[in-house]
C-alpha positions in Angstrom: 142.2 83.1 98.2 140.3 81.4 95.5 141.6 78.3 93.6 142.1 80.4 90.5 144.2 82.8 92.5 146.4 80.1 93.9 146.8 78.6 90.4 147.8 82.0 89.1 150.4 82.5 91.8 151.8 79.0 91.2 152.2 79.7 87.5 153.8 83.1 88.2 156.2 81.4 90.6 157.1 78.7 88.1 157.6 81.3 85.4 160.1 83.2 87.5 161.9 80.2 89.0 165.4 79.4 87.7 166.2 76.4 85.5 167.8 74.4 88.4 164.6 74.8 90.4 162.3 73.7 87.5 164.5 70.7 86.7 164.6 69.6 90.3 160.8 69.9 90.7 160.1 68.1 87.4 162.5 65.2 88.0 161.2 64.8 91.5 157.7 64.4 90.1 159.0 62.0 87.5 160.5 59.9 90.3 157.1 59.9 92.2 155.2 59.0 89.0 157.7 56.2 88.2 157.4 54.8 91.7 153.6 54.8 91.4 153.9 53.2 87.9 156.2 50.5 89.3 153.9 49.5 92.2 150.5 49.9 90.5 151.1 48.2 87.2 148.4 50.4 85.6 149.9 51.1 82.2 147.5 53.7 80.9 147.0 55.7 84.2 150.8 55.8 84.8 151.6 57.1 81.3 149.1 59.8 81.7 150.6 60.8 85.0 153.9 61.7 83.3 152.0 64.6 81.6 152.1 66.6 84.8 155.9 67.1 85.0 156.0 67.5 81.2 153.4 70.3 81.5 155.4 72.0 84.3 158.6 71.8 82.2 156.9 73.1 79.1 155.7 76.1 81.1 158.8 76.9 83.0 161.7 75.3 81.1 161.4 76.0 77.4 161.4 73.8 74.3 164.8 72.1 74.7 164.2 71.2 78.3 160.7 69.8 77.7 162.1 67.7 74.7 164.7 66.1 77.0 162.1 65.5 79.7 159.6 64.0 77.3 162.2 61.5 76.2 163.2 60.7 79.8 159.5 60.1 80.7 158.9 57.8 77.8 162.1 55.8 78.5 161.2 55.6 82.2 157.8 54.2 81.3 159.3 51.7 78.9 162.0 50.6 81.4 159.4 50.0 84.2 157.1 48.2 81.8 160.0 45.9 80.7 160.9 45.1 84.3 157.3 44.4 85.4 155.8 42.7 82.3 158.9 41.4 80.6 157.6 38.0 79.9 154.4 39.3 78.3 156.0 41.9 76.0 156.0 41.8 72.2 159.1 43.7 71.2 157.7 45.2 68.0 154.5 46.5 69.8 156.6 48.1 72.5 158.8 49.9 70.0 155.6 51.3 68.5 154.2 52.2 71.9 157.5 54.0 72.7 157.4 56.0 69.5 153.7 56.9 70.0 154.2 57.9 73.7 157.3 59.9 73.0 155.6 61.8 70.2 152.6 62.5 72.4 154.7 63.6 75.3 156.8 65.8 73.1 153.9 67.4 71.3 152.1 68.1 74.6 155.2 69.8 76.1 156.0 71.8 73.0 152.5 73.1 72.7 152.7 74.4 76.3 156.2 75.9 75.7 154.9 77.7 72.6 151.9 79.0 74.5 154.1 80.3 77.3 156.4 82.0 74.8 153.4 83.6 73.1 152.0 84.8 76.4 155.4 86.3 77.4 155.6 88.2 74.1 152.0 89.5 74.5 152.8 90.7 78.1 156.0 92.3 76.9 154.2 94.2 74.1 151.4 95.2 76.4 153.9 97.0 78.7 156.4 98.3 76.1 156.5 101.4 74.0 156.8 100.1 70.4 158.9 103.1 69.2 161.6 103.3 71.9 161.5 99.8 73.5 161.2 101.3 77.0 158.2 100.8 79.3 154.9 102.5 78.3 152.4 104.5 80.3 150.5 101.4 81.6 153.6 99.8 82.9 154.7 103.0 84.6 151.4 103.5 86.4 151.3 99.9 87.5 154.8 100.1 89.0 154.2 103.5 90.6 151.0 102.3 92.2 153.0 99.7 94.1 155.5 102.2 95.6 153.2 103.7 98.3 152.6 100.3 99.9 156.3 99.5 99.7 157.1 102.9 101.3 154.5 102.3 104.0 155.6 98.7 104.8 159.4 99.1 104.6 159.7 102.8 105.3 161.7 103.3 102.1 161.4 106.5 100.1 161.0 106.6 96.4 161.4 109.3 93.7 159.5 110.0 90.5 160.4 112.3 87.7 158.6 113.7 84.6 160.8 114.7 81.7 159.9 116.7 78.6 162.2 117.4 75.6 162.7 121.1 74.9 162.9 121.9 71.2 161.6 118.5 69.9 158.6 120.0 68.0 161.0 122.0 65.9 162.9 118.8 65.0 159.7 117.3 63.7 158.7 120.4 61.8 162.1 120.9 60.2 163.3 117.3 59.5 160.1 115.3 59.6 158.7 112.6 61.9 161.1 109.9 60.7 164.0 111.9 62.1 162.0 112.7 65.2 161.3 109.0 65.8 165.0 108.2 65.5 165.8 111.0 67.9 163.3 109.6 70.5 165.0 106.2 70.3 168.4 107.8 70.9 167.0 109.9 73.8 165.5 106.8 75.5 168.8 104.9 75.2 170.7 107.9 76.7 168.3 108.2 79.6 168.7 104.5 80.5 172.5 104.5 80.7 172.9 105.3 84.5 169.8 103.5 85.8 169.8 100.5 88.1 167.9 97.3 87.1 165.0 98.1 89.5 164.6 101.7 88.1 162.0 102.2 85.4 162.1 104.5 82.4 158.8 104.9 80.5 157.7 106.9 77.5 154.3 108.5 78.2 153.7 109.7 74.7 155.1 112.2 72.3 158.3 113.6 73.8 157.4 113.0 77.4 159.2 110.4 79.6 158.8 109.3 83.2 161.4 107.9 85.6 160.6 105.8 88.7 163.4 105.4 91.3 162.4 102.9 94.0 164.3 103.2 97.3 165.8 106.6 96.3 165.9 109.5 98.7 166.3 113.2 98.0 170.1 113.3 97.6 170.1 110.2 95.6 167.4 111.6 93.2 169.3 114.8 92.9 172.4 112.9 91.9 170.5 110.9 89.3 168.9 114.1 87.8 172.4 115.8 87.6 173.9 112.7 85.8 170.9 112.5 83.5 171.2 116.1 82.5 175.0 115.8 81.9 174.3 112.7 79.7 171.8 114.7 77.7 174.1 117.7 77.2 177.0 115.5 76.0 174.8 113.2 73.8 176.0 112.8 70.2 172.4 113.2 69.0 172.5 116.9 70.0 174.6 117.6 67.0 172.4 119.6 64.7 169.5 119.6 67.2 168.9 122.3 69.8 167.5 119.9 72.4 167.3 120.0 76.1 164.9 118.7 78.7 162.7 120.1 81.5 162.4 117.9 84.6 160.0 117.8 87.5 161.2 115.4 90.2 159.4 114.4 93.4 160.9 112.4 96.3 158.4 110.8 98.7 159.6 109.9 102.2 156.1 109.2 103.7 153.6 107.0 101.8 150.8 109.0 100.2 147.2 107.9 100.2 147.0 108.2 96.4 149.9 107.7 94.0 147.9 109.7 91.3 148.4 112.8 93.4 152.2 112.3 93.3 152.2 111.7 89.6 150.1 114.7 88.9 152.4 116.9 91.1 155.5 115.7 89.2 153.7 116.5 85.9 152.8 120.0 87.1 156.4 120.6 88.2 157.8 119.6 84.9 155.4 122.0 83.0 156.3 124.8 85.5 159.9 124.4 84.6 159.1 124.3 80.9 157.2 127.6 81.2 159.9 129.2 83.3 162.6 128.4 80.7 164.1 125.4 79.0 166.6 123.1 80.6 165.5 123.5 84.2 164.9 120.9 87.0 162.5 121.3 89.9 163.0 118.8 92.7 160.8 118.6 95.8 161.0 116.3 98.8 157.6 115.5 100.4 157.4 114.0 103.9 156.3 114.5 107.5 158.0 118.0 107.5 157.1 120.8 105.1 158.1 120.1 101.5 161.5 121.4 100.4 162.2 122.4 96.8 165.2 123.1 94.7 165.4 124.5 91.2 168.4 123.7 89.1 169.3 125.8 86.1 172.4 124.3 84.4 174.9 126.6 82.7 174.3 126.9 79.0 176.8 124.9 77.0 177.5 125.3 73.3 176.0 122.6 71.2 178.3 119.7 70.2 
């Protein structure tokens, strides 16, 4: 792996590490730098070395943490300087040095913390649907592309579903796009209610959603689809709107060579159910044995 690759992995690891880990790493580095400062007596070189733990804290710890560490580093530098050069020190100059060094450390750390915050926001926006706040198409494809390798390596199944709202076009035509947008937000919130943290709900565009269920076999996916449909039928936003959903769900128990084929198949299944009649679910299990398929047609319930 190239040096840039290692740096990228190190930064990703630091970004995902917990606060205790970041603090332990940074204070360990401060201890090493302080020891080098004590034995070397090189004032300028030692003060610059404190920038490394400050940089790591700025990237992985946030603004408050880096402010504390900057003050600690400046005080450590001053304490060691007083101990090693006490007889040569002019108090007024050292006070100025402490203020300047603390300001420099703090500014450096806060700039990195702000840069990390901006990067996180940009990453979030790049993978989030701006209307509903769920994942977008790019995030869904990226996550789905990792599942075949996980399935192949750990022999774990995964399930993938495409959902399309029945009757949504009529809502836009009758009430306008503002009401339609509000409805999409409420639908997205409803669909997320029974999901685990590792599951992914994404809006693909318009009134189409996709659901990725890692580690979920056929019976598990069937249960999720049933609960999801029950949530939709009981949702308060159905008052005044004749809305249902057509679902195509595919459970994979043997890793495919191309995840695009799986996604395309789930999309075709969803549209097949939409053409056959609204409010239907088609679920297939694909593996070493021939595919099995079930079609669920829920009983019609009166609108709330």
